[in-house]
Backbone of each chain as nested JSON, in Angstrom:
{
  "chains": [
    {"id": "A", "residues": [
      {"number": 1, "name": "MET", "atoms": {"N": [7.425, -6.153, -21.803], "CA": [6.86, -5.738, -20.505], "C": [6.651, -4.219, -20.513]}},
      {"number": 2, "name": "ASN", "atoms": {"N": [5.438, -3.804, -20.227], "CA": [5.156, -2.361, -20.19], "C": [5.475, -1.794, -18.796]}},
      {"number": 3, "name": "PRO", "atoms": {"N": [5.509, -0.462, -18.661], "CA": [5.888, 0.139, -17.365], "C": [4.968, -0.259, -16.212]}},
      {"number": 4, "name": "TRP", "atoms": {"N": [3.7, -0.536, -16.532], "CA": [2.752, -0.929, -15.478], "C": [3.166, -2.256, -14.852]}},
      {"number": 5, "name": "LEU", "atoms": {"N": [3.505, -3.209, -15.704], "CA": [3.882, -4.534, -15.196], "C": [5.234, -4.482, -14.486]}},
      {"number": 6, "name": "ALA", "atoms": {"N": [6.163, -3.651, -15.01], "CA": [7.459, -3.499, -14.345], "C": [7.281, -2.911, -12.945]}},
      {"number": 7, "name": "ALA", "atoms": {"N": [6.413, -1.902, -12.846], "CA": [6.144, -1.292, -11.535], "C": [5.498, -2.3, -10.592]}},
      {"number": 8, "name": "ALA", "atoms": {"N": [4.592, -3.127, -11.139], "CA": [3.941, -4.151, -10.306], "C": [4.975, -5.15, -9.782]}},
      {"number": 9, "name": "ALA", "atoms": {"N": [5.95, -5.503, -10.627], "CA": [6.998, -6.441, -10.201], "C": [7.838, -5.846, -9.067]}},
      {"number": 10, "name": "VAL", "atoms": {"N": [8.155, -4.548, -9.18], "CA": [8.952, -3.896, -8.131], "C": [8.181, -3.88, -6.813]}},
      {"number": 11, "name": "LEU", "atoms": {"N": [6.895, -3.531, -6.882], "CA": [6.09, -3.492, -5.651], "C": [5.944, -4.884, -5.042]}},
      {"number": 12, "name": "LEU", "atoms": {"N": [5.802, -5.883, -5.917], "CA": [5.681, -7.252, -5.416], "C": [6.967, -7.703, -4.728]}},
      {"number": 13, "name": "ALA", "atoms": {"N": [8.112, -7.227, -5.249], "CA": [9.39, -7.54, -4.601], "C": [9.463, -6.918, -3.212]}},
      {"number": 14, "name": "GLY", "atoms": {"N": [8.763, -5.795, -3.02], "CA": [8.742, -5.144, -1.702], "C": [8.02, -5.953, -0.647]}},
      {"number": 15, "name": "VAL", "atoms": {"N": [7.221, -6.928, -1.083], "CA": [6.511, -7.78, -0.115], "C": [7.5, -8.69, 0.628]}},
      {"number": 16, "name": "VAL", "atoms": {"N": [8.613, -9.03, -0.022], "CA": [9.583, -9.964, 0.583], "C": [10.162, -9.43, 1.899]}},
      {"number": 17, "name": "PRO", "atoms": {"N": [10.696, -8.175, 1.926], "CA": [11.194, -7.668, 3.217], "C": [10.1, -7.561, 4.276]}},
      {"number": 18, "name": "CYS", "atoms": {"N": [8.875, -7.256, 3.844], "CA": [7.768, -7.195, 4.806], "C": [7.51, -8.584, 5.402]}},
      {"number": 19, "name": "GLY", "atoms": {"N": [7.557, -9.604, 4.547], "CA": [7.384, -10.969, 5.026], "C": [8.48, -11.379, 5.997]}},
      {"number": 20, "name": "TRP", "atoms": {"N": [9.707, -10.934, 5.678], "CA": [10.834, -11.23, 6.57], "C": [10.595, -10.62, 7.949]}},
      {"number": 21, "name": "LEU", "atoms": {"N": [10.09, -9.373, 7.964], "CA": [9.816, -8.708, 9.245], "C": [8.664, -9.397, 9.981]}},
      {"number": 22, "name": "CYS", "atoms": {"N": [7.691, -9.893, 9.247], "CA": [6.574, -10.624, 9.871], "C": [7.092, -11.859, 10.604]}},
      {"number": 23, "name": "VAL", "atoms": {"N": [8.092, -12.516, 10.003], "CA": [8.611, -13.757, 10.584], "C": [9.575, -13.481, 11.732]}},
      {"number": 24, "name": "ARG", "atoms": {"N": [10.448, -12.482, 11.551], "CA": [11.531, -12.258, 12.504], "C": [11.251, -11.202, 13.56]}},
      {"number": 25, "name": "GLY", "atoms": {"N": [10.289, -10.301, 13.325], "CA": [10.062, -9.191, 14.252], "C": [9.132, -9.549, 15.387]}},
      {"number": 26, "name": "THR", "atoms": {"N": [8.875, -8.555, 16.242], "CA": [7.913, -8.74, 17.32], "C": [6.5, -8.755, 16.731]}},
      {"number": 27, "name": "ARG", "atoms": {"N": [5.504, -9.0, 17.583], "CA": [4.131, -9.044, 17.057], "C": [3.694, -7.69, 16.505]}},
      {"number": 28, "name": "MET", "atoms": {"N": [4.092, -6.612, 17.181], "CA": [3.722, -5.278, 16.695], "C": [4.42, -4.975, 15.366]}},
      {"number": 29, "name": "ASP", "atoms": {"N": [5.703, -5.377, 15.274], "CA": [6.425, -5.181, 14.008], "C": [5.734, -5.955, 12.881]}},
      {"number": 30, "name": "ALA", "atoms": {"N": [5.322, -7.178, 13.191], "CA": [4.659, -8.009, 12.182], "C": [3.336, -7.388, 11.747]}},
      {"number": 31, "name": "LEU", "atoms": {"N": [2.625, -6.806, 12.707], "CA": [1.343, -6.166, 12.394], "C": [1.552, -4.984, 11.451]}},
      {"number": 32, "name": "VAL", "atoms": {"N": [2.562, -4.169, 11.754], "CA": [2.854, -3.006, 10.908], "C": [3.302, -3.472, 9.518]}},
      {"number": 33, "name": "ALA", "atoms": {"N": [4.128, -4.522, 9.471], "CA": [4.587, -5.051, 8.181], "C": [3.407, -5.581, 7.366]}},
      {"number": 34, "name": "LEU", "atoms": {"N": [2.45, -6.205, 8.049], "CA": [1.261, -6.715, 7.362], "C": [0.454, -5.568, 6.751]}},
      {"number": 35, "name": "GLU", "atoms": {"N": [0.366, -4.463, 7.47], "CA": [-0.373, -3.313, 6.944], "C": [0.285, -2.759, 5.679]}},
      {"number": 36, "name": "LEU", "atoms": {"N": [1.616, -2.663, 5.71], "CA": [2.31, -2.174, 4.512], "C": [2.167, -3.175, 3.361]}},
      {"number": 37, "name": "THR", "atoms": {"N": [2.189, -4.458, 3.695], "CA": [2.014, -5.485, 2.657], "C": [0.655, -5.347, 1.978]}},
      {"number": 38, "name": "THR", "atoms": {"N": [-0.38, -5.069, 2.77], "CA": [-1.724, -4.893, 2.201], "C": [-1.739, -3.745, 1.198]}},
      {"number": 39, "name": "THR", "atoms": {"N": [-1.086, -2.638, 1.563], "CA": [-1.02, -1.494, 0.645], "C": [-0.267, -1.874, -0.628]}},
      {"number": 40, "name": "LEU", "atoms": {"N": [0.857, -2.574, -0.456], "CA": [1.661, -2.967, -1.627], "C": [0.869, -3.876, -2.562]}},
      {"number": 41, "name": "VAL", "atoms": {"N": [0.171, -4.845, -1.989], "CA": [-0.578, -5.8, -2.815], "C": [-1.737, -5.095, -3.524]}},
      {"number": 42, "name": "THR", "atoms": {"N": [-2.395, -4.171, -2.825], "CA": [-3.504, -3.435, -3.451], "C": [-3.01, -2.638, -4.66]}},
      {"number": 43, "name": "LEU", "atoms": {"N": [-1.894, -1.936, -4.479], "CA": [-1.35, -1.155, -5.601], "C": [-0.841, -2.063, -6.714]}},
      {"number": 44, "name": "THR", "atoms": {"N": [-0.283, -3.219, -6.333], "CA": [0.174, -4.167, -7.355], "C": [-0.999, -4.638, -8.218]}},
      {"number": 45, "name": "LEU", "atoms": {"N": [-2.132, -4.944, -7.576], "CA": [-3.314, -5.383, -8.336], "C": [-3.81, -4.266, -9.26]}},
      {"number": 46, "name": "LEU", "atoms": {"N": [-3.733, -3.021, -8.76], "CA": [-4.136, -1.876, -9.581], "C": [-3.24, -1.762, -10.823]}},
      {"number": 47, "name": "LEU", "atoms": {"N": [-1.931, -1.889, -10.602], "CA": [-0.977, -1.781, -11.718], "C": [-1.137, -2.946, -12.697]}},
      {"number": 48, "name": "LEU", "atoms": {"N": [-1.386, -4.15, -12.17], "CA": [-1.566, -5.312, -13.048], "C": [-2.82, -5.156, -13.909]}},
      {"number": 49, "name": "ALA", "atoms": {"N": [-3.895, -4.641, -13.301], "CA": [-5.143, -4.447, -14.054], "C": [-4.913, -3.509, -15.231]}},
      {"number": 50, "name": "GLU", "atoms": {"N": [-4.177, -2.427, -14.989], "CA": [-3.897, -1.481, -16.067], "C": [-2.889, -2.082, -17.062]}},
      {"number": 51, "name": "GLY", "atoms": {"N": [-1.916, -2.808, -16.53], "CA": [-0.891, -3.405, -17.392], "C": [-1.455, -4.426, -18.35]}},
      {"number": 52, "name": "PHE", "atoms": {"N": [-2.444, -5.189, -17.897], "CA": [-3.067, -6.191, -18.76], "C": [-4.245, -5.632, -19.562]}},
      {"number": 53, "name": "GLN", "atoms": {"N": [-4.556, -4.355, -19.334], "CA": [-5.664, -3.697, -20.066], "C": [-7.0, -4.411, -19.865]}},
      {"number": 54, "name": "ARG", "atoms": {"N": [-7.239, -4.876, -18.648], "CA": [-8.518, -5.536, -18.338], "C": [-9.216, -4.723, -17.255]}},
      {"number": 55, "name": "SER", "atoms": {"N": [-10.249, -4.015, -17.62], "CA": [-10.917, -3.14, -16.648], "C": [-11.605, -3.945, -15.548]}},
      {"number": 56, "name": "SER", "atoms": {"N": [-11.977, -5.204, -15.866], "CA": [-12.656, -6.014, -14.842], "C": [-11.704, -6.376, -13.695]}},
      {"number": 57, "name": "TYR", "atoms": {"N": [-10.406, -6.371, -13.959], "CA": [-9.439, -6.711, -12.905], "C": [-9.366, -5.647, -11.812]}},
      {"number": 58, "name": "PHE", "atoms": {"N": [-9.857, -4.43, -12.097], "CA": [-9.795, -3.371, -11.087], "C": [-10.635, -3.722, -9.852]}},
      {"number": 59, "name": "VAL", "atoms": {"N": [-11.61, -4.613, -10.046], "CA": [-12.442, -5.035, -8.908], "C": [-11.575, -5.715, -7.839]}},
      {"number": 60, "name": "LEU", "atoms": {"N": [-10.54, -6.425, -8.287], "CA": [-9.646, -7.102, -7.329], "C": [-8.947, -6.097, -6.432]}},
      {"number": 61, "name": "ALA", "atoms": {"N": [-8.485, -4.988, -7.026], "CA": [-7.826, -3.953, -6.221], "C": [-8.814, -3.33, -5.237]}},
      {"number": 62, "name": "LEU", "atoms": {"N": [-10.046, -3.116, -5.721], "CA": [-11.075, -2.571, -4.826], "C": [-11.331, -3.52, -3.65]}},
      {"number": 63, "name": "GLY", "atoms": {"N": [-11.449, -4.803, -3.969], "CA": [-11.677, -5.8, -2.922], "C": [-10.521, -5.88, -1.951]}},
      {"number": 64, "name": "ALA", "atoms": {"N": [-9.3, -5.815, -2.472], "CA": [-8.124, -5.885, -1.593], "C": [-8.072, -4.682, -0.656]}},
      {"number": 65, "name": "ALA", "atoms": {"N": [-8.443, -3.501, -1.182], "CA": [-8.416, -2.291, -0.351], "C": [-9.421, -2.403, 0.8]}},
      {"number": 66, "name": "ALA", "atoms": {"N": [-10.614, -2.902, 0.483], "CA": [-11.661, -2.97, 1.51], "C": [-11.434, -4.142, 2.476]}},
      {"number": 67, "name": "LEU", "atoms": {"N": [-11.192, -5.322, 1.917], "CA": [-11.055, -6.51, 2.768], "C": [-9.736, -6.517, 3.534]}},
      {"number": 68, "name": "GLY", "atoms": {"N": [-8.7, -5.929, 2.943], "CA": [-7.422, -5.825, 3.655], "C": [-7.558, -5.014, 4.921]}},
      {"number": 69, "name": "PHE", "atoms": {"N": [-8.348, -3.943, 4.836], "CA": [-8.593, -3.109, 6.016], "C": [-9.285, -3.929, 7.105]}},
      {"number": 70, "name": "VAL", "atoms": {"N": [-10.312, -4.667, 6.722], "CA": [-11.052, -5.47, 7.709], "C": [-10.139, -6.542, 8.314]}},
      {"number": 71, "name": "GLY", "atoms": {"N": [-9.38, -7.216, 7.472], "CA": [-8.477, -8.257, 7.966], "C": [-7.438, -7.719, 8.929]}},
      {"number": 72, "name": "ASN", "atoms": {"N": [-6.879, -6.553, 8.587], "CA": [-5.888, -5.953, 9.486], "C": [-6.52, -5.53, 10.803]}},
      {"number": 73, "name": "LEU", "atoms": {"N": [-7.754, -5.031, 10.739], "CA": [-8.433, -4.636, 11.979], "C": [-8.639, -5.839, 12.896]}},
      {"number": 74, "name": "VAL", "atoms": {"N": [-8.918, -6.993, 12.302], "CA": [-9.079, -8.213, 13.106], "C": [-7.772, -8.532, 13.839]}},
      {"number": 75, "name": "PHE", "atoms": {"N": [-6.652, -8.428, 13.131], "CA": [-5.35, -8.687, 13.764], "C": [-5.053, -7.658, 14.853]}},
      {"number": 76, "name": "VAL", "atoms": {"N": [-5.389, -6.386, 14.586], "CA": [-5.198, -5.344, 15.614], "C": [-6.008, -5.691, 16.853]}},
      {"number": 77, "name": "HIS", "atoms": {"N": [-7.242, -6.143, 16.636], "CA": [-8.112, -6.515, 17.755], "C": [-7.498, -7.655, 18.573]}},
      {"number": 78, "name": "PHE", "atoms": {"N": [-6.983, -8.672, 17.893], "CA": [-6.396, -9.813, 18.606], "C": [-5.153, -9.397, 19.379]}},
      {"number": 79, "name": "VAL", "atoms": {"N": [-4.323, -8.559, 18.771], "CA": [-3.112, -8.107, 19.468], "C": [-3.484, -7.256, 20.68]}},
      {"number": 80, "name": "GLU", "atoms": {"N": [-4.541, -6.453, 20.545], "CA": [-4.99, -5.611, 21.66], "C": [-5.51, -6.473, 22.807]}},
      {"number": 81, "name": "ARG", "atoms": {"N": [-6.238, -7.527, 22.48], "CA": [-6.788, -8.417, 23.527], "C": [-5.691, -9.154, 24.273]}},
      {"number": 82, "name": "GLU", "atoms": {"N": [-4.54, -9.26, 23.618], "CA": [-3.426, -9.986, 24.215], "C": [-2.789, -9.196, 25.351]}},
      {"number": 83, "name": "LEU", "atoms": {"N": [-3.125, -7.874, 25.418], "CA": [-2.485, -7.002, 26.416], "C": [-2.667, -7.526, 27.84]}}
    ]},
    {"id": "B", "residues": [
      {"number": 1, "name": "MET", "atoms": {"N": [7.591, 8.358, -27.76], "CA": [6.72, 8.506, -26.586], "C": [6.221, 9.949, -26.492]}},
      {"number": 2, "name": "GLY", "atoms": {"N": [4.921, 10.101, -26.398], "CA": [4.358, 11.443, -26.32], "C": [4.437, 12.005, -24.909]}},
      {"number": 3, "name": "THR", "atoms": {"N": [3.908, 13.223, -24.805], "CA": [3.918, 13.876, -23.494], "C": [3.107, 13.082, -22.472]}},
      {"number": 4, "name": "ARG", "atoms": {"N": [1.963, 12.543, -22.952], "CA": [1.115, 11.79, -22.037], "C": [1.826, 10.546, -21.503]}},
      {"number": 5, "name": "GLY", "atoms": {"N": [2.527, 9.866, -22.399], "CA": [3.28, 8.679, -21.973], "C": [4.36, 9.024, -20.964]}},
      {"number": 6, "name": "LEU", "atoms": {"N": [5.007, 10.172, -21.192], "CA": [6.068, 10.608, -20.272], "C": [5.486, 10.923, -18.891]}},
      {"number": 7, "name": "VAL", "atoms": {"N": [4.342, 11.614, -18.899], "CA": [3.692, 11.962, -17.616], "C": [3.293, 10.694, -16.865]}},
      {"number": 8, "name": "VAL", "atoms": {"N": [2.746, 9.724, -17.62], "CA": [2.344, 8.456, -16.998], "C": [3.55, 7.753, -16.378]}},
      {"number": 9, "name": "ASP", "atoms": {"N": [4.653, 7.708, -17.132], "CA": [5.864, 7.045, -16.618], "C": [6.397, 7.736, -15.364]}},
      {"number": 10, "name": "VAL", "atoms": {"N": [6.383, 9.069, -15.37], "CA": [6.875, 9.816, -14.204], "C": [5.981, 9.546, -12.991]}},
      {"number": 11, "name": "LEU", "atoms": {"N": [4.664, 9.536, -13.208], "CA": [3.743, 9.289, -12.093], "C": [3.916, 7.877, -11.53]}},
      {"number": 12, "name": "ILE", "atoms": {"N": [4.082, 6.897, -12.419], "CA": [4.312, 5.523, -11.959], "C": [5.619, 5.449, -11.166]}},
      {"number": 13, "name": "ALA", "atoms": {"N": [6.664, 6.098, -11.706], "CA": [7.964, 6.07, -11.019], "C": [7.871, 6.717, -9.639]}},
      {"number": 14, "name": "LEU", "atoms": {"N": [7.136, 7.823, -9.541], "CA": [6.97, 8.485, -8.239], "C": [6.25, 7.573, -7.248]}},
      {"number": 15, "name": "GLY", "atoms": {"N": [5.18, 6.928, -7.733], "CA": [4.424, 6.028, -6.852], "C": [5.261, 4.854, -6.378]}},
      {"number": 16, "name": "VAL", "atoms": {"N": [5.988, 4.235, -7.305], "CA": [6.806, 3.072, -6.933], "C": [7.954, 3.492, -6.018]}},
      {"number": 17, "name": "THR", "atoms": {"N": [8.594, 4.626, -6.328], "CA": [9.694, 5.101, -5.482], "C": [9.201, 5.373, -4.06]}},
      {"number": 18, "name": "GLY", "atoms": {"N": [8.03, 5.99, -3.961], "CA": [7.464, 6.26, -2.631], "C": [7.262, 4.985, -1.836]}},
      {"number": 19, "name": "GLU", "atoms": {"N": [6.733, 3.955, -2.497], "CA": [6.504, 2.684, -1.797], "C": [7.831, 2.018, -1.407]}},
      {"number": 20, "name": "VAL", "atoms": {"N": [8.818, 2.093, -2.29], "CA": [10.122, 1.487, -1.979], "C": [10.772, 2.194, -0.782]}},
      {"number": 21, "name": "VAL", "atoms": {"N": [10.664, 3.52, -0.753], "CA": [11.205, 4.282, 0.387], "C": [10.508, 3.837, 1.686]}},
      {"number": 22, "name": "CYS", "atoms": {"N": [9.206, 3.608, 1.604], "CA": [8.465, 3.179, 2.803], "C": [8.904, 1.78, 3.248]}},
      {"number": 23, "name": "VAL", "atoms": {"N": [9.163, 0.889, 2.292], "CA": [9.635, -0.454, 2.652], "C": [11.004, -0.375, 3.322]}},
      {"number": 24, "name": "VAL", "atoms": {"N": [11.894, 0.461, 2.757], "CA": [13.227, 0.638, 3.356], "C": [13.096, 1.221, 4.762]}},
      {"number": 25, "name": "GLY", "atoms": {"N": [12.207, 2.202, 4.912], "CA": [11.983, 2.8, 6.229], "C": [11.427, 1.804, 7.217]}},
      {"number": 26, "name": "LEU", "atoms": {"N": [10.559, 0.915, 6.733], "CA": [10.004, -0.116, 7.61], "C": [11.116, -0.999, 8.175]}},
      {"number": 27, "name": "LEU", "atoms": {"N": [12.079, -1.322, 7.324], "CA": [13.189, -2.176, 7.768], "C": [14.152, -1.403, 8.665]}},
      {"number": 28, "name": "ALA", "atoms": {"N": [14.299, -0.094, 8.404], "CA": [15.278, 0.702, 9.141], "C": [14.753, 1.16, 10.499]}},
      {"number": 29, "name": "GLY", "atoms": {"N": [13.438, 1.211, 10.672], "CA": [12.861, 1.702, 11.928], "C": [13.266, 0.84, 13.119]}},
      {"number": 30, "name": "ARG", "atoms": {"N": [13.417, 1.493, 14.274], "CA": [13.857, 0.748, 15.458], "C": [12.67, 0.195, 16.241]}},
      {"number": 31, "name": "THR", "atoms": {"N": [11.612, 0.981, 16.372], "CA": [10.443, 0.515, 17.126], "C": [9.245, 0.378, 16.187]}},
      {"number": 32, "name": "ALA", "atoms": {"N": [8.184, -0.235, 16.709], "CA": [6.975, -0.418, 15.898], "C": [6.363, 0.924, 15.53]}},
      {"number": 33, "name": "ILE", "atoms": {"N": [6.454, 1.912, 16.435], "CA": [5.9, 3.238, 16.133], "C": [6.692, 3.88, 14.992]}},
      {"number": 34, "name": "ASP", "atoms": {"N": [8.028, 3.744, 15.024], "CA": [8.848, 4.261, 13.916], "C": [8.41, 3.629, 12.597]}},
      {"number": 35, "name": "ARG", "atoms": {"N": [8.238, 2.33, 12.642], "CA": [7.869, 1.601, 11.419], "C": [6.47, 1.987, 10.945]}},
      {"number": 36, "name": "LEU", "atoms": {"N": [5.595, 2.258, 11.923], "CA": [4.213, 2.606, 11.58], "C": [4.156, 3.907, 10.779]}},
      {"number": 37, "name": "HIS", "atoms": {"N": [5.086, 4.831, 11.045], "CA": [5.119, 6.075, 10.275], "C": [5.29, 5.776, 8.782]}},
      {"number": 38, "name": "TYR", "atoms": {"N": [6.176, 4.846, 8.477], "CA": [6.417, 4.515, 7.066], "C": [5.248, 3.743, 6.462]}},
      {"number": 39, "name": "ALA", "atoms": {"N": [4.655, 2.839, 7.247], "CA": [3.49, 2.1, 6.737], "C": [2.332, 3.062, 6.465]}},
      {"number": 40, "name": "ALA", "atoms": {"N": [2.193, 4.082, 7.311], "CA": [1.13, 5.074, 7.097], "C": [1.433, 5.939, 5.886]}},
      {"number": 41, "name": "ALA", "atoms": {"N": [2.705, 6.308, 5.731], "CA": [3.076, 7.152, 4.578], "C": [2.807, 6.429, 3.264]}},
      {"number": 42, "name": "ALA", "atoms": {"N": [2.913, 5.104, 3.283], "CA": [2.681, 4.326, 2.055], "C": [1.232, 4.397, 1.591]}},
      {"number": 43, "name": "THR", "atoms": {"N": [0.316, 4.812, 2.471], "CA": [-1.101, 4.879, 2.083], "C": [-1.504, 6.276, 1.617]}},
      {"number": 44, "name": "THR", "atoms": {"N": [-0.563, 7.207, 1.578], "CA": [-0.95, 8.59, 1.257], "C": [-0.617, 8.945, -0.202]}},
      {"number": 45, "name": "LEU", "atoms": {"N": [0.605, 9.405, -0.446], "CA": [0.938, 9.91, -1.786], "C": [1.125, 8.83, -2.854]}},
      {"number": 46, "name": "PRO", "atoms": {"N": [1.84, 7.723, -2.564], "CA": [2.069, 6.741, -3.651], "C": [0.794, 6.221, -4.322]}},
      {"number": 47, "name": "PRO", "atoms": {"N": [-0.263, 5.846, -3.576], "CA": [-1.488, 5.422, -4.272], "C": [-2.098, 6.545, -5.112]}},
      {"number": 48, "name": "ALA", "atoms": {"N": [-1.949, 7.789, -4.637], "CA": [-2.479, 8.92, -5.408], "C": [-1.717, 9.073, -6.724]}},
      {"number": 49, "name": "PHE", "atoms": {"N": [-0.402, 8.873, -6.684], "CA": [0.394, 8.961, -7.916], "C": [-0.019, 7.868, -8.907]}},
      {"number": 50, "name": "VAL", "atoms": {"N": [-0.197, 6.65, -8.398], "CA": [-0.576, 5.534, -9.287], "C": [-1.966, 5.779, -9.872]}},
      {"number": 51, "name": "ALA", "atoms": {"N": [-2.895, 6.244, -9.034], "CA": [-4.243, 6.534, -9.536], "C": [-4.199, 7.655, -10.562]}},
      {"number": 52, "name": "ALA", "atoms": {"N": [-3.364, 8.664, -10.322], "CA": [-3.23, 9.76, -11.289], "C": [-2.675, 9.242, -12.612]}},
      {"number": 53, "name": "ALA", "atoms": {"N": [-1.741, 8.298, -12.538], "CA": [-1.19, 7.711, -13.764], "C": [-2.286, 6.992, -14.555]}},
      {"number": 54, "name": "VAL", "atoms": {"N": [-3.14, 6.247, -13.852], "CA": [-4.237, 5.542, -14.527], "C": [-5.21, 6.554, -15.147]}},
      {"number": 55, "name": "VAL", "atoms": {"N": [-5.488, 7.636, -14.421], "CA": [-6.412, 8.658, -14.933], "C": [-5.842, 9.307, -16.191]}},
      {"number": 56, "name": "VAL", "atoms": {"N": [-4.544, 9.636, -16.174], "CA": [-3.916, 10.25, -17.353], "C": [-3.95, 9.281, -18.531]}},
      {"number": 57, "name": "GLU", "atoms": {"N": [-3.734, 8.003, -18.258], "CA": [-3.7, 6.991, -19.327], "C": [-5.093, 6.707, -19.891]}},
      {"number": 58, "name": "GLU", "atoms": {"N": [-6.073, 6.59, -19.002], "CA": [-7.397, 6.12, -19.414], "C": [-8.418, 7.23, -19.623]}},
      {"number": 59, "name": "GLY", "atoms": {"N": [-8.154, 8.431, -19.135], "CA": [-9.144, 9.501, -19.246], "C": [-10.278, 9.284, -18.261]}},
      {"number": 60, "name": "GLY", "atoms": {"N": [-11.511, 9.468, -18.714], "CA": [-12.661, 9.361, -17.798], "C": [-13.341, 8.012, -17.839]}},
      {"number": 61, "name": "SER", "atoms": {"N": [-12.621, 6.951, -18.081], "CA": [-13.229, 5.624, -18.19], "C": [-13.507, 5.038, -16.807]}},
      {"number": 62, "name": "SER", "atoms": {"N": [-14.159, 3.885, -16.812], "CA": [-14.458, 3.225, -15.533], "C": [-13.183, 2.796, -14.821]}},
      {"number": 63, "name": "ALA", "atoms": {"N": [-12.142, 2.476, -15.582], "CA": [-10.866, 2.096, -14.965], "C": [-10.298, 3.251, -14.149]}},
      {"number": 64, "name": "ALA", "atoms": {"N": [-10.394, 4.464, -14.703], "CA": [-9.888, 5.633, -13.988], "C": [-10.687, 5.874, -12.709]}},
      {"number": 65, "name": "ILE", "atoms": {"N": [-12.0, 5.716, -12.817], "CA": [-12.844, 5.914, -11.619], "C": [-12.513, 4.869, -10.568]}},
      {"number": 66, "name": "ASN", "atoms": {"N": [-12.342, 3.614, -11.012], "CA": [-11.964, 2.551, -10.076], "C": [-10.637, 2.866, -9.395]}},
      {"number": 67, "name": "ALA", "atoms": {"N": [-9.666, 3.364, -10.15], "CA": [-8.352, 3.686, -9.577], "C": [-8.475, 4.789, -8.526]}},
      {"number": 68, "name": "ILE", "atoms": {"N": [-9.312, 5.793, -8.82], "CA": [-9.506, 6.882, -7.854], "C": [-10.157, 6.341, -6.583]}},
      {"number": 69, "name": "VAL", "atoms": {"N": [-11.158, 5.48, -6.754], "CA": [-11.844, 4.909, -5.587], "C": [-10.867, 4.091, -4.742]}},
      {"number": 70, "name": "VAL", "atoms": {"N": [-10.002, 3.321, -5.402], "CA": [-9.007, 2.52, -4.665], "C": [-8.072, 3.434, -3.875]}},
      {"number": 71, "name": "ALA", "atoms": {"N": [-7.596, 4.507, -4.519], "CA": [-6.676, 5.427, -3.832], "C": [-7.356, 6.077, -2.631]}},
      {"number": 72, "name": "VAL", "atoms": {"N": [-8.614, 6.477, -2.799], "CA": [-9.347, 7.115, -1.687], "C": [-9.581, 6.103, -0.559]}},
      {"number": 73, "name": "LEU", "atoms": {"N": [-9.946, 4.871, -0.936], "CA": [-10.161, 3.825, 0.074], "C": [-8.876, 3.56, 0.861]}},
      {"number": 74, "name": "VAL", "atoms": {"N": [-7.767, 3.42, 0.139], "CA": [-6.485, 3.14, 0.806], "C": [-6.126, 4.279, 1.747]}},
      {"number": 75, "name": "LEU", "atoms": {"N": [-6.383, 5.516, 1.303], "CA": [-6.046, 6.678, 2.129], "C": [-6.915, 6.737, 3.395]}},
      {"number": 76, "name": "THR", "atoms": {"N": [-8.223, 6.622, 3.229], "CA": [-9.126, 6.79, 4.378], "C": [-9.052, 5.59, 5.333]}},
      {"number": 77, "name": "LEU", "atoms": {"N": [-9.145, 4.381, 4.776], "CA": [-9.106, 3.202, 5.644], "C": [-7.716, 3.019, 6.249]}},
      {"number": 78, "name": "GLY", "atoms": {"N": [-6.686, 3.382, 5.491], "CA": [-5.313, 3.259, 5.995], "C": [-5.06, 4.15, 7.188]}},
      {"number": 79, "name": "SER", "atoms": {"N": [-5.596, 5.363, 7.136], "CA": [-5.379, 6.268, 8.274], "C": [-6.124, 5.771, 9.508]}},
      {"number": 80, "name": "ALA", "atoms": {"N": [-7.329, 5.228, 9.305], "CA": [-8.073, 4.672, 10.444], "C": [-7.317, 3.477, 11.044]}},
      {"number": 81, "name": "LEU", "atoms": {"N": [-6.788, 2.648, 10.178], "CA": [-6.047, 1.474, 10.644], "C": [-4.764, 1.887, 11.369]}},
      {"number": 82, "name": "THR", "atoms": {"N": [-4.108, 2.907, 10.856], "CA": [-2.891, 3.404, 11.499], "C": [-3.196, 3.91, 12.904]}},
      {"number": 83, "name": "HIS", "atoms": {"N": [-4.314, 4.61, 13.036], "CA": [-4.714, 5.118, 14.351], "C": [-4.949, 3.965, 15.324]}},
      {"number": 84, "name": "ALA", "atoms": {"N": [-5.678, 2.946, 14.865], "CA": [-5.973, 1.797, 15.73], "C": [-4.687, 1.068, 16.127]}},
      {"number": 85, "name": "THR", "atoms": {"N": [-3.781, 0.916, 15.16], "CA": [-2.518, 0.22, 15.442], "C": [-1.651, 1.029, 16.403]}},
      {"number": 86, "name": "ALA", "atoms": {"N": [-1.596, 2.341, 16.208], "CA": [-0.797, 3.189, 17.092], "C": [-1.338, 3.14, 18.524]}},
      {"number": 87, "name": "ARG", "atoms": {"N": [-2.654, 3.055, 18.637], "CA": [-3.271, 2.968, 19.962], "C": [-2.835, 1.691, 20.681]}},
      {"number": 88, "name": "VAL", "atoms": {"N": [-2.849, 0.587, 19.95], "CA": [-2.422, -0.686, 20.535], "C": [-0.925, -0.647, 20.868]}},
      {"number": 89, "name": "ALA", "atoms": {"N": [-0.126, -0.084, 19.952], "CA": [1.328, -0.011, 20.183], "C": [1.628, 0.834, 21.411]}},
      {"number": 90, "name": "HIS", "atoms": {"N": [0.888, 1.923, 21.567], "CA": [1.086, 2.782, 22.744], "C": [0.727, 2.017, 24.023]}},
      {"number": 91, "name": "GLY", "atoms": {"N": [-0.354, 1.239, 23.946], "CA": [-0.762, 0.447, 25.118], "C": [0.256, -0.61, 25.484]}},
      {"number": 92, "name": "ARG", "atoms": {"N": [0.977, -1.103, 24.499], "CA": [1.999, -2.124, 24.758], "C": [3.34, -1.51, 25.14]}},
      {"number": 93, "name": "GLY", "atoms": {"N": [3.401, -0.179, 25.184], "CA": [4.644, 0.478, 25.589], "C": [5.678, 0.534, 24.508]}},
      {"number": 94, "name": "GLU", "atoms": {"N": [5.247, 0.406, 23.252], "CA": [6.193, 0.475, 22.145], "C": [6.609, 1.92, 21.912]}},
      {"number": 95, "name": "GLY", "atoms": {"N": [7.842, 2.122, 21.487], "CA": [8.326, 3.44, 21.104], "C": [8.666, 4.342, 22.256]}},
      {"number": 96, "name": "ARG", "atoms": {"N": [8.742, 3.804, 23.473], "CA": [9.106, 4.645, 24.618], "C": [10.579, 4.492, 24.928]}}
    ]}
  ]
}
């Protein structure tokens, strides 16, 4: 295992506490946890692409960065409408 | 391990440590606004460290450019998302 894959494993482990907060916290806490999860997953995909030495995999990180933002904005919108 | 390998390892370690600190802060925060500070911090320096590690490893290849674009996207879109979330949290009376 190279350092890239080890780092990806550590970041992926960080998703677990975020998931726990999504389940157990308030809606706002869950929203914030989801945002951090998106960042973690995007960086994990970046590290995996480099770890596997496949330049085509970097597209996944790009997609996660862009689509994660849109997805989170949708959740922000729904939580705001709930006010 | 050469100097370049050492620099790459240090940059990766900095990026991962930054993200781990943000996850711990997310769990330790009392209100959603407190937690949002850590979620926002996770979009700033750690992605830049990881992108810098890829740039040092790959040089000027397409992988390095992709990594830089990802870091910039995470930084810019993350700050916009943080602003929108903070606005909603403030409207819900969080953090008061």
